[in-house]
C-alpha positions in Angstrom: 22.5 8.5 -26.4 24.0 5.4 -23.5 21.9 2.7 -21.6 23.0 4.1 -18.6 20.9 7.9 -19.7 18.2 5.4 -21.1 17.3 3.7 -17.6 18.0 6.7 -15.9 15.0 8.2 -18.0 13.2 4.8 -17.8 13.5 4.8 -13.8 12.4 9.0 -13.9 9.4 8.0 -15.5 8.3 5.0 -13.6 9.1 7.1 -10.3 6.8 9.8 -11.7 4.2 7.6 -12.6 4.2 5.8 -9.6 4.1 8.9 -7.5 1.2 10.4 -9.2 -0.9 7.1 -8.8 0.0 7.6 -4.5 -1.1 10.9 -4.3 -4.1 10.3 -6.4 -5.1 6.9 -3.9 -3.2 8.7 -0.7 -6.4 9.0 1.9 -9.6 8.4 -0.5 -12.2 6.8 0.9 -13.1 3.6 -1.3 -16.6 2.1 -1.4 -16.6 -1.1 0.8 -20.3 -1.8 1.0 -22.3 -4.9 -0.2 -24.8 -2.7 -1.9 -22.2 -1.3 -4.0 -24.8 0.5 -6.4 -26.8 1.8 -4.2 -27.1 5.4 -4.5 -29.6 5.8 -1.4 -31.4 3.2 0.6 -35.0 4.7 0.0 -33.8 4.9 -3.6 -33.1 1.7 -3.9 -35.7 0.2 -2.6 -37.9 2.3 -4.7 -36.2 0.9 -7.8 -36.8 -2.9 -6.0 -32.8 -3.3 -6.2 -31.2 -6.3 -4.5 -31.1 -6.0 -0.6 -26.9 -6.0 0.6 -25.2 -8.9 1.5 -25.8 -10.7 4.7 -22.9 -9.3 7.0 -20.6 -11.4 8.6 -18.1 -11.3 11.6 -14.6 -11.2 10.9 -13.4 -13.7 13.3 -15.3 -15.9 10.5 -12.5 -14.9 7.9 -9.5 -17.4 8.5 -6.5 -15.7 6.7 -6.0 -11.8 5.9 -8.0 -11.3 2.7 -10.6 -14.0 2.6 -13.8 -13.4 1.2 -16.6 -15.4 3.0 -19.5 -16.0 0.6 -22.8 -14.9 2.4 -26.7 -15.3 1.4 -27.2 -13.7 -2.0 -23.7 -14.1 -3.6 -22.4 -10.7 -2.3 -19.9 -10.7 0.9 -20.1 -7.6 3.3 -18.1 -7.4 6.3 -19.3 -6.8 9.6 -17.3 -5.7 12.6 -19.2 -5.9 16.3 -18.1 -4.7 19.9 -16.6 -7.5 21.1 -14.1 -7.9 18.1 -13.3 -3.7 17.8 -13.0 -3.7 21.7 -15.0 -0.5 22.0 -18.4 0.6 21.8 -19.7 1.3 18.5 -21.6 4.0 17.4 -25.3 4.3 17.2 -25.6 5.7 13.7 -21.9 5.2 12.7 -18.2 4.7 13.8 -14.9 5.8 11.9 -12.4 3.3 13.1 -9.1 4.7 12.9 -5.9 2.1 12.8 -2.9 4.5 13.9 0.8 3.6 15.4 2.7 5.4 17.8 5.6 6.9 15.1 3.0 8.0 12.4 2.5 12.0 12.1 0.0 11.5 9.7 -2.1 9.8 12.5 -1.9 12.8 14.7 -3.9 14.6 12.3 -6.4 12.1 11.1 -7.2 12.0 14.5 -8.4 15.7 14.4 -10.2 15.3 11.3 -12.3 11.9 12.9 -13.2 13.4 15.9 -14.2 16.9 14.7 -16.6 14.8 12.1 -18.1 12.3 15.0 -18.7 15.5 16.7 -21.2 16.7 14.2 -24.0 14.2 14.8 -25.0 12.2 17.5 -24.8 9.2 17.8 -21.2 9.1 15.9 -18.2 7.5 17.6 -14.5 7.8 16.7 -12.2 4.2 18.0 -8.6 4.4 17.3 -6.8 1.1 17.6 -3.4 1.3 18.1 -1.8 -1.0 15.6 0.8 -2.8 17.0 -1.4 -4.1 20.4 -3.9 -5.5 17.5 -2.1 -7.6 15.0 -4.9 -10.1 14.8 -7.5 -7.5 13.8 -4.6 -5.3 11.7 -4.7 -9.4 9.6 -7.9 -10.1 9.5 -9.2 -6.6 8.0 -6.0 -6.6 5.7 -4.3 -3.1 7.2 -1.6 -2.1 5.1 -0.2 1.4 6.3 -1.5 3.9 9.6 -3.6 5.4 9.2 -6.2 3.4 8.2 -10.0 4.7 8.4 -12.6 2.5 8.3 -16.3 3.9 8.2 -18.7 1.4 9.9 -22.9 1.8 9.6 -24.9 1.7 12.6 -24.8 -2.2 12.3 -21.0 -2.4 12.2 -21.2 -3.1 8.5 -17.9 -1.5 6.6 -18.8 0.8 4.1 -15.9 2.9 3.8 -12.3 2.3 3.9 -9.2 5.3 3.6 -5.6 4.3 3.5 -3.5 7.3 4.7 -5.1 10.2 6.1 -8.7 11.5 4.4 -9.6 14.9 3.8 -12.8 15.9 6.2 -15.0 16.6 3.3 -14.5 12.6 2.4 -15.3 11.7 6.0 -17.9 13.7 5.8 -19.2 12.2 2.7 -18.7 8.2 4.3 -20.3 9.4 7.3 -23.6 9.9 5.1 -22.9 7.4 3.5 -22.5 5.4 6.4 -25.8 6.9 7.6 -28.5 6.4 4.5 -27.0 2.4 4.5 -28.4 2.4 7.8 -32.3 4.0 6.4 -31.6 1.3 3.8 -31.5 -1.7 6.1 -33.7 -0.2 8.2 -36.5 -0.1 5.7 -35.5 -3.3 4.2 -35.7 -5.6 7.3 -39.2 -3.8 8.7 -41.6 -3.4 5.0 
């Protein structure tokens, strides 16, 4: 075997591994909620788990990716109507970052609009990433489509880079609604 054949084999192996990792993570919803171990709000309250972090507005973060420590030692990201530039849903908001020449963005738009139409109080907001570079930088949006699932209070509870699957969006929406219940139970009782 020549050195060229070995190098080609190594490059092929690296490409296959990188492609597999990209395919596995593309469009997957990741947990972003401050109370990451929260199974459901009512169960967490019954078990006596700590309340989730006090949230902050994205305007408080000075640099992209900056973590702002909130009371209790956890950090949570909370977006407001003023930061997003659109009204947020009472129960949840599906926030999509898109760009003009993004083919998966069109399919993602349809998926999120369908899911938002399934439940009352859920909004779908689409933001052109090119026109809101300030927000893109602060939220560390690296590609389009990027989808953030916000709870009723604007807390980011799930995030996906790439086109998400409809069942994953529905599950993330369920988590956002459950997060609202947890916050309500915590604050009222």
